[in-house]
C-alpha positions in Angstrom: 117.5 124.1 108.2 118.3 122.2 105.0 117.8 118.4 104.7 120.4 116.2 103.1 119.5 114.0 100.1 119.3 110.9 102.3 116.9 112.7 104.7 114.7 113.8 101.8 114.5 110.2 100.5 113.4 108.9 103.9 110.3 111.2 104.0 107.1 109.2 103.4 103.4 110.0 103.4 100.9 112.1 101.4 101.1 110.1 98.1 98.5 107.7 96.8 100.0 104.3 95.8 99.4 103.2 92.2 97.9 99.9 93.4 95.5 101.8 95.7 94.4 104.1 92.9 93.8 101.1 90.6 91.8 99.3 93.3 89.6 102.4 93.9 89.0 102.7 90.1 88.1 99.0 89.8 85.7 99.3 92.7 83.9 102.3 91.3 83.7 100.6 87.9 82.3 97.5 89.4 79.7 99.3 91.5 78.6 101.4 88.5 78.2 98.2 86.4 76.1 96.6 89.1 73.8 99.6 89.4 73.6 99.9 85.6 72.6 96.2 85.5 69.8 96.7 87.9 68.5 99.9 86.3 68.8 98.8 82.6 68.6 94.9 82.4 69.6 93.8 78.9 69.0 90.2 77.8 71.9 88.2 76.4 71.6 87.3 72.7 
C-alpha cells in the first residue's frame, strides 16, 4: 500500500521539536553552572 503525498504530510510523531531541544540544552547548561559554582566558588573582582 502506498501513501499519497497528503497522507505522508499528515503523519506526526518521532521528531524532537527545536524548542524542546533548546530547552533541554539550556537546562543542562544551567544545572552544570550551578554545580560548578558550588564546587569551584570564584570571587567577583
